[in-house]
ROGUVO-731098 format. One record per residue (C-alpha): residue number from 0; residue in one letter; x, y, z. Coordinates in steps of 0.05 Angstrom, whole numbers, plus 5000, padded with zeros to 4 digits. Each point is the difference from the previous one (the first is absolute). Layout:
BEGIN
k  r  east  north  up
NUM  A  X  Y  Z
...
This chain:
BEGIN
k  r  east  north  up
0  X  5152  4931  5450
1  X  5071  4997  4997
2  X  5043  5030  5048
3  X  5068  4990  4975
4  X  5005  5031  4936
5  X  4955  5039  4953
6  X  4968  4940  4957
7  X  4971  5009  4930
8  X  4926  4973  5020
9  X  4975  4982  5066
10  X  4920  4962  5016
11  X  4942  5046  5018
12  X  4966  4939  5029
13  X  4970  4994  5071
14  X  4956  4955  5032
15  X  4938  5022  4954
16  X  5043  4972  4940
17  X  5007  4934  5032
18  X  4928  4999  5023
19  X  4976  5004  4929
20  X  5048  4941  4982
21  X  4969  4957  5054
22  X  4931  5018  4981
23  X  5013  4980  4927
24  X  5036  4932  5024
25  X  4934  4987  5049
26  X  4958  5009  4942
27  X  5033  4947  4957
28  X  4987  5041  4936
29  X  5069  5019  4972
30  X  4999  5017  4925
31  X  4968  5070  4983
32  X  4927  5007  5024
33  X  4965  5055  5053
34  X  5060  5024  5030
35  X  5037  5020  4936
36  X  4931  5029  4975
37  X  4995  5041  5067
38  X  5075  5022  4989
39  X  4982  5027  4927
40  X  4936  5037  5018
41  X  5043  5036  5059
42  X  5067  5015  4953
43  X  4959  5032  4944
44  X  4959  5044  5054
45  X  5067  5019  5037
46  X  5024  5016  4921
47  X  4937  5038  4980
48  X  4996  4948  4942
49  X  4926  4963  4977
50  X  5041  4929  5000
51  X  5058  4965  5022
52  X  5023  4929  4981
53  X  5053  4966  5044
54  X  5047  4953  4972
55  X  5068  4964  5024
56  X  5049  5060  4986
57  X  5013  5069  4978
58  X  5032  4967  4939
59  X  4936  4956  4986
60  X  4964  5067  5010
61  X  5038  5034  4942
62  X  4989  4936  4968
63  X  4929  4992  5001
64  X  4990  5076  4977
65  X  5039  4986  4940
66  X  4964  4939  4984
67  X  4931  5030  5016
68  X  5010  5059  4946
69  X  5015  4946  4947
70  X  4928  4988  5001
71  X  4965  5068  5018
72  X  4943  5012  4946
73  X  5022  5078  5007
74  X  5073  5003  5023
75  X  5037  4933  4972
76  X  5077  5004  4994
77  X  5007  4961  4930
78  X  5065  4967  4993
79  X  5054  5045  4971
80  X  4971  5059  5035
81  X  5046  5050  5026
82  X  5000  5014  5076
83  X  5054  5052  5033
84  X  5039  4969  5060
85  X  5039  5036  5045
86  X  5077  4972  5013
87  X  5005  4991  5071
88  X  4946  4950  5030
89  X  4992  4928  5023
90  X  5008  4949  4945
91  X  4924  4975  5000
92  X  4978  5071  4985
93  X  5033  4976  4927
94  X  4988  4931  4997
95  X  4924  4996  4994
96  X  5007  5057  4938
97  X  5053  4947  4963
98  X  4958  4944  5013
99  X  4937  5025  4963
100  X  5038  5025  4943
101  X  5010  5075  5016
102  X  5050  5041  4973
103  X  5033  5037  5064
104  X  5036  5076  4987
105  X  5052  5012  5058
106  X  4994  5075  5027
107  X  5046  5026  5050
108  X  4985  5022  5076
109  X  5005  5066  5028
110  X  5065  5006  5041
111  X  4966  5027  5064
112  X  4927  4971  4996
113  X  5030  4930  4979
114  X  4928  4999  4954
115  X  4993  5018  4934
116  X  5043  5052  4966
117  X  4929  5030  4971
118  X  5040  5045  4951
119  X  5027  4940  4968
120  X  4935  4958  5010
121  X  4960  5059  4955
122  X  5052  4986  4949
123  X  4996  4923  5005
124  X  4929  5003  4980
125  X  4981  4984  4923
126  X  4943  4979  4952
127  X  5014  4929  5028
128  X  4993  5009  5070
129  X  4946  4963  5034
130  X  5020  4997  5074
131  X  5036  5035  5054
132  X  5019  4959  5056
133  X  5016  5045  5057
134  X  5048  4974  5059
135  X  4992  5039  5068
136  X  5072  4985  5029
137  X  5018  4989  5071
138  X  4934  5028  5025
139  X  5000  5066  4959
140  X  4937  5014  4950
141  X  5012  5033  4929
142  X  4977  5068  4984
143  X  4940  4970  4970
144  X  4969  5073  4981
145  X  5065  5005  4952
146  X  4986  4935  4974
147  X  4929  5012  4984
148  X  5017  5065  4957
149  X  5052  4953  4966
150  X  4950  4950  4975
151  X  4949  5054  4989
152  X  4949  4971  4957
153  X  5032  4937  4970
154  X  4973  4934  5005
155  X  5058  4984  5054
156  X  4994  4952  5060
157  X  5028  5012  5062
158  X  5024  4945  5046
159  X  5024  5007  5063
160  X  5053  4954  5034
161  X  4990  5024  5080
162  X  5030  4939  5031
163  X  5049  5043  5041
164  X  4953  5059  5015
165  X  4939  4980  5030
166  X  4976  5062  5044
167  X  5028  5049  4954
168  X  4955  5053  4977
169  X  5004  5053  4953
170  X  4952  5064  5002
171  X  4960  4963  5047
172  X  4993  4929  4963
173  X  5026  4933  5017
174  X  5059  4977  4953
175  X  4982  4948  4959
176  X  4934  5027  4980
177  X  5016  5047  4944
178  X  4998  4953  4945
179  X  4952  4944  4979
180  X  5032  4951  5046
181  X  5058  5002  5056
182  X  5034  4948  5031
183  X  5024  4997  5071
184  X  5050  4941  5039
185  X  4991  4974  5067
186  X  5055  4963  5004
187  X  5037  5002  5061
188  X  5050  5059  4989
189  X  4943  5050  4976
190  X  4950  5046  5039
191  X  4962  4947  5023
192  X  5010  4924  5001
193  X  4956  4939  4981
194  X  5055  4948  4997
195  X  4997  5003  4932
196  X  4947  5043  4961
197  X  4979  5047  4945
198  X  4940  5044  4981
199  X  4970  5040  4941
200  X  4950  5055  5002
201  X  4965  5029  4948
202  X  4931  5038  4991
203  X  4987  4960  4932
204  X  4949  4947  5007
205  X  5013  4960  4936
206  X  5085  4997  5024
207  X  4970  4978  5068
208  X  4968  4941  4969
209  X  5055  4981  4950
210  X  5049  4997  5057
211  X  4947  4954  5042
212  X  5003  4948  4943
213  X  5074  5007  4984
214  X  5016  4995  5078
215  X  4964  4928  5002
216  X  5026  4961  4940
217  X  4958  5044  4953
218  X  4931  4969  5024
219  X  4934  5027  5011
220  X  4992  4976  5071
221  X  5011  5072  5039
222  X  4965  5043  4951
223  X  4938  5033  5018
224  X  4932  4960  4960
225  X  5010  5065  4960
226  X  5064  5022  4976
227  X  5038  5034  4947
228  X  5037  4929  4978
229  X  4947  4955  4986
230  X  4935  5044  5007
231  X  4953  4960  5037
232  X  5023  4934  5040
233  X  4968  4940  5007
234  X  4959  4979  5062
235  X  5026  4935  4996
236  X  5064  4996  5051
237  X  5032  4934  4971
238  X  4996  5033  4931
239  X  5034  5067  5017
240  X  5048  4973  5050
241  X  5043  4971  4949
242  X  4984  5047  4934
243  X  5066  5029  4978
244  X  4999  5065  4956
245  X  5056  5032  5011
246  X  5082  4984  4996
247  X  5012  5003  5073
248  X  5039  4981  5059
249  X  4998  4980  5071
250  X  5021  5064  5034
251  X  4953  4993  5064
252  X  5025  5020  5074
253  X  4986  4953  5053
254  X  4948  5019  5052
255  X  5051  5013  5057
256  X  5031  5058  4959
257  X  4929  5028  4993
258  X  4992  5002  5076
259  X  5064  5024  5013
260  X  4984  5060  4951
261  X  4944  5021  5039
262  X  5036  5014  5057
263  X  5061  5028  4965
264  X  4952  5048  4956
265  X  4973  5029  5068
266  X  5075  5017  5027
267  X  5013  5035  4931
268  X  4986  5077  5020
269  X  5050  4979  5059
270  X  5052  4971  4955
271  X  5000  5057  4949
272  X  5001  5058  5060
273  X  5056  4968  5030
274  X  5041  4993  4936
275  X  4986  5074  4989
276  X  5025  5018  5064
277  X  5063  4961  4988
278  X  5010  5033  4933
279  X  4997  5066  5034
280  X  5052  4975  5045
281  X  5046  4976  4945
282  X  4996  5062  4956
283  X  5022  5043  5051
284  X  5062  4949  5018
285  X  5019  5001  4924
286  X  5005  5078  4994
287  X  5069  4987  5041
288  X  5023  4954  4944
289  X  5003  5044  4931
290  X  5041  4935  4979
291  X  4937  4950  4991
292  X  4934  5032  4958
293  X  4931  4979  5026
294  X  4935  4978  4969
295  X  4951  5064  4981
296  X  4933  4988  5029
297  X  4942  5014  4956
298  X  4933  5004  5030
299  X  4998  4957  5066
300  X  5042  4944  4993
301  X  4994  4940  5046
302  X  5079  4991  5004
303  X  5011  4929  4985
304  X  5075  5005  5010
305  X  5045  5057  4991
306  X  5053  5014  4943
307  X  5070  5020  5010
308  X  5034  5020  4933
309  X  5076  5019  5001
310  X  5013  5071  4971
311  X  5057  4994  4946
312  X  5050  5043  5044
313  X  4978  4964  5063
314  X  5076  4972  4999
315  X  4980  4929  5021
316  X  4958  4945  4960
317  X  4943  4959  5009
318  X  5041  4936  5020
319  X  5030  5040  5056
320  X  4928  5028  5016
321  X  4976  4926  5006
322  X  5062  4979  5040
323  X  4992  5060  5053
324  X  4924  4982  5002
325  X  5018  4935  5014
326  X  5047  5010  5050
327  X  4951  5034  5047
328  X  4940  4948  4984
329  X  4960  5044  4953
330  X  4973  4952  4946
331  X  4996  5020  4929
332  X  4979  4978  4924
333  X  5005  5027  4932
334  X  4945  5053  4984
335  X  4947  4949  4974
336  X  5041  4971  4935
337  X  5036  5064  4983
338  X  5005  5007  4924
339  X  4959  4938  4981
340  X  5005  5010  4924
341  X  5076  4974  5010
342  X  4975  4935  5025
343  X  5014  4943  4947
344  X  4929  4975  5004
345  X  4980  5071  4964
346  X  5056  4991  4948
347  X  4988  4931  4981
348  X  4929  4987  5010
349  X  4953  5060  5002
350  X  4974  5041  4947
351  X  5015  5065  5012
352  X  5037  5068  4985
353  X  5035  5055  5048
354  X  4977  5072  4995
355  X  5053  5042  4998
356  X  5063  4998  5051
357  X  4985  4965  5075
358  X  5045  5044  5035
359  X  4963  5007  5064
360  X  4985  4926  4999
361  X  5072  4985  4991
362  X  5013  5046  5060
363  X  4970  4971  5044
364  X  5017  4926  4978
365  X  5074  5018  5014
366  X  4994  5053  5060
367  X  4934  4987  5039
368  X  4971  4947  5050
369  X  4946  5008  5047
370  X  4993  4982  5082
371  X  4937  4984  5034
372  X  4947  5042  5025
373  X  4947  4973  5052
374  X  4934  5003  5039
375  X  5035  5019  5065
376  X  5043  5064  5018
377  X  5077  4992  4980
378  X  5021  5041  5052
379  X  5050  4950  5030
380  X  5025  4979  4920
381  X  5023  5070  4967
382  X  5062  5000  5045
383  X  5023  4936  4962
384  X  4988  5042  4941
385  X  5038  5052  5019
386  X  5056  4957  5025
387  X  4997  4971  4933
388  X  5011  5061  4958
389  X  5046  5033  5048
390  X  5044  4941  4991
391  X  5007  5017  4924
392  X  5009  5076  5009
393  X  5037  5014  5057
């Protein structure tokens, strides 16, 4: 951990992760194999899900969900179908939907929770809506009870981008498990780190089988003998090893990532507990600075980071806040991407519509940023944050 300043991210590895890497090196087996399979089993169990598929990034996790839904017998997402998305998320929440020809409807976020503005979400649903992409932002789960009531008995799929919110819970249930599938990231700066990596959980066996094929070239090699993609596989390994049945990719992770993941998932309860303790201290500190608004928790957040949004009458702007934080060694970055709908890639390349005004997304785009949270106590770091705020306000 850094003793100088307040970093955005630090490693949670110790000798166990390095021993896991050494185990793989000594085995001579580097491409996806038993280490990845073992991690998938452990991750599914930790989330309370039936199935898990590991891929090479959280971005690929979103891609494989959307790709697999295109070929699902009951829940297919045909080209041109409408999918509701929040205006604030990472780019690869949106790109797979675009790449599969889906029409995205951007909806504003709530100014306090930074997740969906639920009134706007309810208004945005139309007869054409086939899916809602739910993004749990900065560790904060959405209010899934209300979202379930908004959907009601309509045939609308719920997909979760939970890449920033591993370990968060809502009404005792893990975020990422409320929809047909949920994505997670195990990139360095996230709750657990496997070098690069991502995961998908689902309870839908057919979706699981489709993802197993799409992950590896669209072939049948990794499917069980009896499966929802081909029915029954041949017993001839030569034939089945190179039988291609779906348009697929190579999204496979490596064995080192699977081995590291086994050690990381064992640490997850500790990581979330420490992050939540830090959040309690952060909220107490921020009571002394009403000029800055912080994220309102839903359920039990796993606190990916701490958002700071400057209030209209604060007396300083974001540029001044960034300078003050930098003066005291506090690293910061925008709240995900701010209002993603403002980007040229949306305006020039994506089939989309914007529902109503995105005023809250615009607010955090212009006035918001976030700082890091970690798996260890931040008692020695709070003074840096306080000094930065005092520099602005005094």
